[in-house]
C-alpha positions, 0 to 999 in steps of 0.5 A, a space after each residue: 322873534 319867531 325862528 332864530 338859528 344860531 351857528 348851525 352846522 350839520 353833516 351827513 357822515 363826513 360830508 358837511 352840508 351846513 356850516 355856521 348858518 345864522 339868521 332870524 325869521 321875524 313874525 309878520 315877515 316873509 323870508 326867502 331862503 335862496 340858493 341853487 339845488 344842493 346847497 343845503 336848503 332842504 337840510 336846513 328845513 329839516 333841522 328846523 323842523 326837528 327831523 334832523 337832530 345831529 346838528 351843532 349850534 342852536 334853533 329856537 322857535 318862539 323862544 323855545 329850544 327846538 332840540 327839546 321839543 316833541 313832535 307834537 309840540 313842534 306841530 303846534 309851532 311850525 306848519 310845514 307845506 311840502 313841494 307836493 303831496 300825493 296821498 294814497 287814498 281818494 281824499 276830498 280836499 276838505 278831508 286833506 285840510 281836516 288833517 291839519 287838526 290832528 296835532 291838537 287831538 288825542 290818539 283816539 279823538 275825532 275832529 270836533 265841530 269847532 275843528 270843522 268850522 276852522 276847516 271851513 274858515 281856512 277854505 274860505 281864507 285860501 280861496 278854494 271853498 268851492 273845491 271842498 268836495 272835489 278829489 284832491 287828486 283831481 284839481 290843479 297843482 296850484 289848487 293843491 298847494 292852496 289846500 296844503 296851505 289851508 291845512 297848515 292854517 288849520 294847524 294853528 301854528 304861528 310859523 309856516 315853512 314852504 319847501 319850494 312850493 311852486 316847483 312844479 307849477 305853471 306861472 299863474 299858479 306860482 303867482 297864486 300861491 306866493 301871493 297867498 303866502 305873502 298875504 299870510 305874512 301880512 297877517 302875522 305869520 312867520 313865513 319861511 320859503 326855500 326857492 331857487 328862483 331869484 325873481 320870486 324872492 325879489 317879488 314876494 319876500 321882505 328879506 332873502 337869505 342866500 345860501 352857497 355851499 352850505 354857508 350864508 353868502 349874504 342876507 338882507 332886503 331883496 334890493 341889497 341881496 339880488 346883485 350881480 355879484 350875488 348872482 354870480 356866486 350863487 349860479 355861476 352866470 353873469 346876469 343883469 338885474 333890471 327893475 321894472 314897474 317899481 317892485 318887479 324885477 327880471 333877471 336876464 343874461 346880458 346877451 338877451 338884453 343886447 338882443 332886445 328881448 322882452 324883459 318884462 316880469 
């Protein structure tokens, strides 16, 4: 196992946000944490990353107690890919990716030739080597997310945590980023992603953890989790779950089905 969370609870003052959350994310698997806005997905991420310490329960990363890890030790185990990044300075894509080497450098060290080779490898692996000298601010949203994934790869952490990485992307860039995340899971990384999109969870994840009201509603494979009852409990709407073309799924309202609208994924 790679990340194991047991009986995790967390409160902001008197407001309880997470209640007795337990799950395991395994190496080589893609886990989607699914739920609408405000159910505690980001708080859960912050607890696992060590940014919030006042929780009860336990978090283990690669068999080590997360509560006892320093920031530098945590950075060697988990790489975090945010929704978006807007650095103040005009960095190139190569410079952004190079920042992933800092977890392995001393306070006054500079990147070594080996680190620069890792950067070039990561750019190739994510398919953005041709963007290396471009300004980070002047590439597409999907390309920026791929650059952040490349930075995470350079960090050499076995766990990749993506916080709604497709939230501001168009459809094509969403598929681009999620395909790459799934490929990294197949290469042995532990990939954990938060999302409010059930279709993405169905298409790309190996397992889904559904959160509702700060608690685990259900967990399992996409086919086990994405049911009418779960969608009703999560989003408060009645939907039809339609499987198309083998692995693809479409979540739509009964009214759209009755109207005969196109439901292809």
